[in-house]
N, C-alpha and C positions, 0 to 999 in steps of 0.2 A: 504494500500500500504506500501511497505517496503521503507526504506531510500535508497539513492543512494550509490552504492559501488564505490570503487576507485581501478582501475588497478594499479595506482602508489603505493598505500599502500600495495597491495597484491603481488606486484612484478611480476605479470603476463603480462609482456611486451615483445612482439616479437621483435627481433632485425632485422634490415635490412640495406643493403648498400645503400648509396645515400640519396636523399632528396625528399620530397613531397611538391609541390607548390600548394597552394590553392588560387584561385582568387575569391573573393566574391563581392556581391553588395556593393556599398558605404554605410556607416553606417546610413546615413540620409534616405536611401530608404527602407532597410529591415534589422532590427536588428538580426533576426533569421539567415539569410544568413551570415551576417558579423561576428557573434559570433560562427558560426558553427565549425570553427577549434579550438576553445578555448581548448576543451578537448584534442585534438591531441597535441597541444603545451604543455599542462601540462604533458601529458603522455610520449611524445617522446623528448621534448625539442625544443626550438626555432631554434637550429642549424640544426634540421632535418626537421622541418615544416616551410616552407616559407609562409607567409600570406600577400597578397596585395589585394587591392580592385580596382574595375573598377572606372573610372571617374564618378562623380555624374551625369553629363549630357552625358551619354554614347551614346545617339542617335546622338549627334552633334560632338562627339569626338572619332570617329572610329580609327583615326590615333593613339590616345593615347592608345586605346585598343591593337592595334598591337604592339606598343612600349613596353607595359607591358609584353605581352607574349614573345616578342623577347628577353627581358632582362632575363626572366626565362630560355629560351632556351640556352642563352649564358652561363649559369651555368651548366657545364658538369656533375655535381653531381646530378642534378634533374632527377629523373626517372619517376615521376608521375606528371601530371597536372590535378587538379580538378577545374572545373568552376562552381560556385554556386552563382548566376544563370548564365547559359549559355545564356546571353541576346543577343539581336540583335547585330550582328557584331562579335560574337564569332567564327563563321565559317571562316570569313576572317582572324581573328587573328590566328586561328589554322592552316589555310593554310600556313601562313607565317612561323609558327613554323615548319611545316613539310618540308619546303624547306631545313632546316639545320639539323633537328632532326627527325628521324623515329623510335627512340628507346624509346620514351616517351609514357607511358600508359595514355591515355586521358579519363577523366571522365566528362561527362556533367550532371549537376543537373538542373532539371526544365528548360529545354531549351525553349527559345522563337523563335529559328530558325525553318525553315521549317523542318518537322520531318525526311523525308527521306534523306535530305541533311545533317542533323546533324548525322544521323546514319552512313553515309559514313565516317565521320571524327572521331567520338568518338569510343573508344574501349568498353566503358560501358556508358549507359545512364540510369539515375534514375530520374523518373518524376512522378508527381502526375497523377493519372488516371483521367484526366479532363472529359473524356466521362462518365466513371462510376460514377464520382462525381456528375454529373448532376442529375442522378436518385437518388443517395444516399441523396443529400441534400434536395430534395423535400420531400422524405419520412421522413427525420429528421424534416423538418419544419411541416409536417402534424402531426407528433407525438407531436410536441410542440404546436399544436392547430392552425396552420396557416390557414387563409381563403383567403389570398392574398399573392402573392410573387412578390417582386420588384427586377428586375435585372438591376444593374447599370454597364455601361461600356462606351466606346467611340470608334470612328471609327478605331483608330490605333489597338486596341485590337480585334475589330470585324473583322478586315481584316485578322486575323490569323484563319485559317480554324478550328483548334481544338477548339478555344474559341467560334467561331460562331456556330459550331456544338453542343457544350455543351449548349449554350443558347437555341438552337432549342429543344434539349432534355428536358431541364428544362421546356420550354413552353408546350411540349407535355405531360410531366409527370404531370404538373399542371392541364391540361385538364383532364387527367385520374383520378386525385385525387379530382376533383371538386374545384380546387383552382384558383382564378383569377390571371392571369399572367400580369405583368405590366413591360414594357421595357422602361428604362429611360436612356438618354444620360447624363453622368456626365463629369466634366472637366478632360482632360488629364493632368496628373502632369508634363509632359514635355512641356506643353503649357504655355501661358502667365498668367494664373490664379494664379499659385503658390500654396503653401500650405495654405496660408490665404484664397485664393479664394475657395479652396476645402472645407475648414472648413465651410465657410459661406454657400456654396451650400448645404451641408448636413444638417446644422443646420436649414436651411429654408425648404428644400425639404422633409425631413423625416416627420416632424410634419404635413406638408400639406397633404402628402399621408396617414398618419395615420388618419387624420381628415376625409379623403375621404373613406378609406377602413376599418377603425377600428384598434384597438390595436393588433388584431391577424393578423398582416401583417408581413411577413418575408422579410428581406432585405439581399441582397448579392451584392458585388462589385468585379469585376475582377482584381482590382489593389491594390498593396500593400500600396501605399501612401494614399489610401482612408480609410483604416481600422480604424484608431484611431478616426477620426471625425465621421465616420459612427457609430461606437459602442457607442460613447458618445450620439449621437442624438437618437439612438435606446433606450438606457437606459432612457434618459429623456422623451421619448414618450411611454415607457412601451410596446415596440414592440418586435419582435422576430428576433434573429440572429442565424441562424443554424451553420454558420462557417465563418471564414475569408477566403480570396482567397487562402492563403497558410495555411492550418489548423494547429494550434499550440496554446498552452496556452500563448505563448509569442508574438504572432502576433497581435498587437493592444490592447490586453487586459490590460497589466500592465499600459500603459500610459492612456488609456481611463478610467480605474477604479481606478487609483491612487495607484497601488500596488507597494510597495517598492521592488526593485530588486537588492539591494546592494549585495545579495548573488551571483549575476551573473546569467548567462543563464544556469548554471548547476542545479540551485535549482528549478526544475520543480514542485515538490510537494508543495513547498511554494506558488508558483503562483496559482496552482490549488486550494489549501485550502483557500487562500485569495479571489480568484474569487468567490468561493462558499459562503464565508461569506458575501462579499459585495453584491452579487446577492440577498441573503436572506434579507439583510438590505434594499435594494431598491425594494423589492417585485418582483424580477426578477428571482426567482428560476425556473430552467428548461426552461427559455426563452432565455438563452445564452448557446451556445455549441461550441465545436471544437473537434479536435483529442486530445488524452491524452498526446501527445508529439509532438515536432517539427519535421515534416517530413524533413525540410531543414537540420536540424542538423543531423538527422539520415542518410540522403543521403551522406553528407560530411564524416561522421565518418565510415559508412559502406563501402562507396566507397574507403576510404583510407585503411581500414583494408583488403579489398579484394585485393587492389593494392599491399599491403605488401606481401600477399601470392603470388601474381604474381611475384614480385621481387624475392621472395625466392623459386620460381619454385614449389609452392604447388598447383597451378592451371594451366590449359593449357595456353600457350602463345597466342593462337588464340581462340576466342569464350569465352563464359562465363559458368562457372560451377554454375548452378542455386542453387544447394543444398548448396554450400559453401557461395554464396551470401546471401541466406536466413539465414544461420547461423550468418553471420556478422550483418544482420539487427536484428535478434532475440536477439543477445547478447547486442546490443545497447539499444533495448527496455527494456530488463531486467535491464541493468545498470541504466537507467533513472528512471523507475517507479517500478522496482522490481516485475514485473509480466511477465508471459509467453507471447509469441508473439501474437499481434493482427494485424499483417501485412498481406495484401493480394496482391500478385503480379501476373500480367499477361504480356506476351510479346506483344509488340506493333505490329499491323498488318496494312498494307495499300496496296491496289491494289492487293490483293491476296497473298502478301508476308509477312511472319512473321519475325521480326527482333529479334533474340534470345538474343541479347546483350542490348536490349532496354526494360527496365522493367517499367511497369505502376503500381503504388502503391496506395492502399487504406488502411484506418484504420477505426476501429469502433469509434463511437462518445462518447464524454464525456459531460454530462450535468452539468452545474454549478448550 
């Protein structure tokens, strides 16, 4: 792989009028999401890129979410709003935004809102292909030698149709591949257990299930806050981890494997190389995998670059120019890992209707 390139150094920086506001997860919840605007701030400057985060307990603080978006709408220079993630409550906040501003280009990343309702409100949606991912991760686990597959989630996530459908697809794919499927309820991080309770749960449950089904057991959890503890427990038990819930070298791996990330979230190649080294030391080579780059970071950056073209009238004001969007994604992939695109996009469909501005994304796997 080649090293990262810098648009700042090359001077290849498009100019645009106004500002872009990015609202991310709280840093304690998902570092990939929180740091996804870092490159934009470096490239365009803090005066052009506004970065704020959702409240840590967004489930209980919907009013604060509305206040955050209302404050953004009050800045008349803001032309674009990117929500990463577009968590529960985003629709309500955007509805309030649109009461006073109908001139803002709204981008949802990895929305947890009801899909068709999100599609009504956002001008562009970039999301993991959760359905396609169900089949992909079982095939990846099979390649890694899995004989059993454990799916961790909780009622709040399973109440979301897309996540429950993916669980069912994983189960069917396991049957097709001759893999034992195990469905387990884990603590909801918005509940009373807290991060300490989550860590204790995985440190106790993973070894128990490995003792029952063997080391060739693959584990997956639907929640970001689970990933660090789950990876640690998997490594300790010499089990298999096909991917984090939001596939990325940064999602759970640095903290779980003790990788120094002083270089920041831009140093993807460092994290990949260190993960490979540590996996070899722990006899875990090819038992840990993910995507070669952060989809969350790609979504924020590609969404912003597309929106800049929208501001500059380089793309239609209504609808999405898929070719240009693909170019924005491909450019970010090459910037990060120095390789050509490994991105696959399909438009989301539901009830016989295809939403051309709602892109579902998959990438190929990287084995550590």
